[in-house]
C-alpha positions as CSV (number, residue, x, y, z in Angstrom):
1,M,-88.8,43.6,44.0
2,V,-86.5,45.2,41.4
3,S,-86.4,44.0,37.8
4,V,-83.1,44.3,36.0
5,I,-83.5,44.0,32.2
6,V,-80.4,43.1,30.2
7,P,-80.7,43.1,26.4
8,M,-78.0,40.9,24.9
9,Y,-76.5,40.6,21.5
10,K,-73.0,39.3,20.7
11,C,-71.7,39.4,24.2
12,D,-70.7,35.8,24.9
13,E,-67.1,36.9,26.0
14,Y,-68.3,38.8,29.0
15,V,-71.9,37.9,29.7
16,S,-71.0,35.4,32.5
17,E,-69.0,38.1,34.4
18,V,-71.9,40.6,34.0
19,L,-74.4,38.1,35.4
20,D,-72.1,36.9,38.2
21,N,-71.8,40.6,39.3
22,L,-75.5,41.1,39.2
23,C,-76.2,38.0,41.2
24,A,-73.6,39.0,43.8
25,Q,-75.4,42.3,44.6
26,S,-76.2,42.8,48.3
27,Y,-79.9,43.5,47.4
28,K,-81.3,40.0,46.9
29,D,-85.0,40.7,46.0
30,I,-84.3,41.1,42.2
31,E,-85.1,39.4,39.0
32,I,-82.6,39.5,36.2
33,I,-84.4,39.4,32.9
34,C,-82.0,38.4,30.1
35,V,-83.4,39.0,26.6
36,V,-81.1,37.5,24.1
37,D,-81.8,39.4,20.9
38,G,-81.1,36.7,18.2
39,S,-77.4,36.7,19.0
40,P,-75.4,34.5,16.5
41,D,-72.6,33.7,19.0
42,Q,-72.7,31.6,22.2
43,T,-74.5,34.3,24.3
44,L,-77.7,32.2,24.8
45,D,-75.6,29.2,26.0
46,R,-73.7,31.4,28.5
47,V,-76.9,32.9,29.8
48,Q,-78.6,29.5,30.2
49,E,-75.5,28.3,32.2
50,S,-75.9,31.3,34.6
51,A,-79.6,30.7,34.9
52,A,-79.0,27.1,35.9
53,K,-76.9,28.5,38.9
54,D,-79.3,31.2,40.1
55,S,-83.1,31.1,39.9
56,R,-83.3,34.9,39.8
57,V,-81.9,34.8,36.2
58,R,-84.7,34.4,33.6
59,V,-83.8,33.9,30.0
60,Y,-85.8,34.9,26.9
61,N,-84.7,34.5,23.3
62,Q,-86.2,36.5,20.5
63,P,-85.3,37.0,16.8
64,H,-82.9,39.9,16.3
65,S,-85.1,43.1,16.7
66,G,-82.7,45.6,18.3
67,A,-82.0,46.7,21.8
68,G,-85.2,48.8,22.2
69,A,-87.4,45.8,21.3
70,A,-85.5,43.6,23.7
71,R,-85.9,46.1,26.5
72,N,-89.6,46.5,25.8
73,Y,-90.0,42.7,25.8
74,G,-88.2,42.6,29.2
75,L,-90.6,45.2,30.5
76,S,-93.6,43.1,29.4
77,V,-92.4,40.1,31.4
78,A,-91.1,41.9,34.5
79,K,-92.7,41.1,37.8
80,A,-91.8,44.3,39.6
81,I,-94.2,47.2,39.6
82,Y,-93.1,49.9,37.2
83,S,-93.6,53.6,38.1
84,E,-92.7,56.5,35.9
85,G,-92.3,58.9,38.8
86,I,-92.2,59.4,42.5
87,E,-95.5,60.5,44.0
């Protein structure tokens, strides 16, 4: 499995297209972790619409903490095994 972590903030205009493209990838064993970082626009609503269409999209909402914190949160909930290097 591959985990794709997508931190999101103020991206309601294009988030649906981004998620549609991720869901259309030929590799199907993925989880798409969307971490909405306290976005004040309609980003959360758009992501939830995409998640309702594809079970691989998982949505998390957190208070605005920055992209790094959103990525770290995504790593903490990812199901794929993370490796820092190739052995």
